[in-house]
C-alpha positions in Angstrom: 83.5 118.8 86.2 85.1 116.3 88.6 88.6 115.0 87.7 88.7 111.4 86.4 91.3 108.6 86.8 92.3 109.4 83.2 93.1 113.0 84.3 95.2 111.7 87.1 97.0 109.3 84.8 97.7 112.0 82.2 99.1 114.3 84.9 101.7 111.8 86.1 102.5 110.6 82.6 103.3 114.2 81.6 105.7 114.5 84.5 106.4 111.5 86.7 106.8 112.4 90.4 110.5 113.5 91.2 111.6 112.9 87.5 113.5 116.3 87.6 115.3 115.5 90.9 118.5 115.0 88.9 120.1 116.5 85.8 122.0 113.4 85.0 121.0 111.3 82.0 117.6 109.8 82.8 117.7 106.1 83.4 121.3 105.8 84.4 122.6 104.5 87.8 123.9 108.0 88.5 120.5 109.6 87.8 118.6 107.2 90.1 121.2 107.6 92.8 120.7 111.3 92.8 116.9 111.0 92.8 117.1 108.8 95.8 119.6 111.1 97.6 117.4 114.2 97.1 114.2 112.3 98.1 115.6 111.1 101.4 117.3 114.3 102.2 114.0 116.2 102.0 111.8 113.3 103.4 114.1 111.3 105.8 111.0 110.0 107.6 110.4 107.7 104.7 113.3 105.5 105.8 112.1 105.0 109.3 108.5 104.6 108.3 109.3 102.0 105.5 111.5 99.8 107.7 113.1 98.3 104.6 115.3 95.8 106.3 112.4 94.4 108.3 110.9 93.0 105.1 113.9 90.9 103.9 112.6 87.6 102.5 109.0 88.9 102.9 106.4 89.8 100.2 105.9 93.5 99.7 103.2 95.0 97.5 103.5 98.8 96.7 100.5 100.7 95.4 101.9 103.6 93.3 105.6 102.8 92.9 106.4 106.1 90.9 110.1 106.0 89.9 110.7 103.1 92.2 112.7 105.0 94.8 111.1 103.1 97.7 110.6 99.9 95.7 114.3 99.5 94.9 115.2 99.9 98.6 112.8 97.1 99.5 114.3 94.9 96.8 117.9 95.7 97.8 117.0 94.9 101.4 115.9 91.4 100.2 112.1 91.7 99.8 110.1 89.9 97.2 108.8 93.1 95.7 105.7 93.8 93.6 105.0 97.3 92.3 101.7 98.7 90.9 101.6 102.0 89.0 98.9 104.0 87.2 101.4 106.0 85.0 103.0 104.1 82.2 105.8 106.6 82.0 106.6 106.2 85.7 106.5 102.4 85.3 109.0 102.5 82.5 111.5 104.3 84.8 110.9 101.9 87.6 111.6 98.9 85.3 114.7 100.6 84.1 115.8 101.3 87.6 115.5 97.7 88.6 117.4 96.6 85.5 120.4 98.9 86.0 120.5 98.0 89.7 120.4 94.2 88.9 117.3 93.8 91.0 114.2 91.8 90.2 110.5 92.5 90.9 107.0 92.1 89.6 105.3 95.0 88.0 101.7 95.8 87.0 100.3 99.0 85.3 96.7 99.9 86.1 94.2 101.6 88.2 94.5 100.5 91.8 90.7 101.1 92.3 90.4 97.9 90.3 93.5 96.2 91.7 92.2 92.6 91.8 91.3 92.8 88.1 94.9 93.0 87.0 97.1 91.9 89.9 96.9 88.3 90.9 95.4 87.9 94.4 97.8 86.6 96.9 98.8 87.4 100.5 101.5 90.0 101.2 103.4 90.6 104.4 103.3 94.3 103.7 101.0 96.5 101.5 102.6 99.9 101.2 101.5 103.1 99.6 103.2 106.5 100.1 101.5 109.6 98.8 99.4 107.9 96.2 95.9 106.9 97.4 94.9 110.6 98.1 95.3 111.2 94.3 92.5 108.8 93.4 88.9 109.8 92.6 87.8 106.9 94.8 90.4 106.3 97.6 87.9 104.1 99.4 87.9 101.6 96.5 91.7 101.2 96.7 91.5 100.7 100.5 88.8 98.0 99.9 90.8 96.3 97.2 93.9 96.1 99.4 92.0 93.8 101.8 92.2 91.1 99.2 96.0 91.0 99.5 96.2 90.8 103.3 95.6 88.4 106.1 95.6 88.8 109.9 99.4 88.9 109.9 99.8 91.4 107.1 100.7 95.1 107.7 99.4 98.1 105.8 101.5 101.2 105.7 100.2 104.3 103.9 100.9 108.0 103.7 98.0 110.4 103.2 98.1 114.2 103.1 97.0 116.0 106.3 94.2 118.5 106.4 95.4 120.1 109.6 98.9 121.0 108.3 101.1 124.0 107.6 101.1 123.2 103.8 97.3 122.9 103.6 96.9 126.2 105.4 99.2 127.8 102.8 97.3 126.1 100.0 94.0 127.5 101.4 95.6 131.0 101.5 96.7 130.7 97.8 100.4 130.6 98.8 101.2 127.0 97.9 100.0 124.0 95.8 99.8 120.3 96.6 102.5 119.1 94.1 105.6 120.7 92.7 104.1 120.8 89.2 101.0 123.0 88.8 97.5 121.5 88.1 97.3 118.3 90.1 93.8 117.1 89.4 93.1 115.5 92.8 94.9 115.8 96.1 92.6 114.8 99.0 93.5 115.7 102.5 92.4 114.0 105.7 91.9 114.7 109.4 92.8 111.8 111.7 89.1 111.1 112.1 88.7 110.9 108.4 91.6 108.4 108.2 89.7 106.2 110.6 86.6 106.5 108.6 88.5 105.6 105.3 90.1 102.6 106.9 86.8 100.9 107.8 87.5 97.2 108.5 91.1 97.9 109.6 92.7 98.3 113.0 94.7 101.4 112.9 97.8 100.9 115.0 99.3 104.3 114.7 98.9 107.7 112.9 101.9 110.0 113.0 102.4 113.4 111.4 105.6 114.6 109.8 107.2 116.7 107.0 107.3 120.4 106.4 109.2 121.4 103.3 111.5 124.3 104.6 113.6 125.1 101.5 113.6 128.0 99.1 112.3 126.7 95.8 114.8 128.1 93.2 118.0 127.1 95.0 116.4 123.7 95.8 115.9 123.1 92.0 119.7 123.6 91.6 120.5 121.2 94.5 121.1 123.9 97.1 119.3 123.4 100.4 118.7 126.9 101.7 115.9 127.3 104.1 113.2 129.9 104.0 114.2 132.8 106.4 111.4 131.9 108.9 112.5 128.3 109.1 116.3 129.1 109.0 115.9 131.2 112.2 113.9 128.4 114.0 115.8 126.0 116.3 115.8 122.4 115.0 113.9 121.2 118.1 111.2 123.7 117.5 110.9 122.8 113.8 110.7 119.1 114.7 107.8 119.9 117.0 106.1 121.9 114.2 106.5 118.9 111.8 104.9 116.5 114.4 101.9 118.8 114.8 101.5 120.4 111.4 103.3 118.1 109.0 101.9 117.4 105.5 102.3 113.7 105.8 100.0 111.4 107.9 102.0 108.2 108.4 99.5 105.4 109.0 100.1 101.8 110.1 97.2 99.3 110.2 96.1 95.7 110.1 92.9 93.9 109.2 90.4 93.6 112.1 
């Protein structure tokens, strides 16, 4: 039986993404600070891809805000921020994060496949979604809905999982899984050609590949960043090349045609 949107919602309600990235008291400033630190240490390309400061005084719509790690950075950088999230448990933490950080935003909980049914339709300068759309039963519906929130000057930035990637090869071999927690109901992967097909009606400006997780899992859970032996012996330049060729993340920037 195919997984449903309710299956996806339950999965992320049971354990919101990155919720265990800190042992501090959940919901405190110290907790959120540590979550952000760990996220950006492991995925530094998020910072350069997101270009937070470029959207000061501009309208940003994020599809799948999770714990609000990216959202709070847009808000702190001066963006007029709106976050959408399927998981109520994740949204509770995002709202708490904005409260303790003295930041404001607009928040909507619901299925992004039906975005215009619960988020007022208006034009945004940036529509952003990092690692979310590929978990939907119908990613093409989200992509179609997003068009309602863009004009010819709007930018779309999304991250989708890469089919031609180190991690996906390990998953196929039974040596890895898409998410840290077991049992993710849906995790679609894409070739660059499949990205172009998905983004029908958009002009794709760039597709870049990045991110291989190099660390040993058990030390990482304790906040220790010890690389797997095969990556520890690899020169940084070589590892960087590997990430650009076989990274798990496809970083896509597009506009409406």
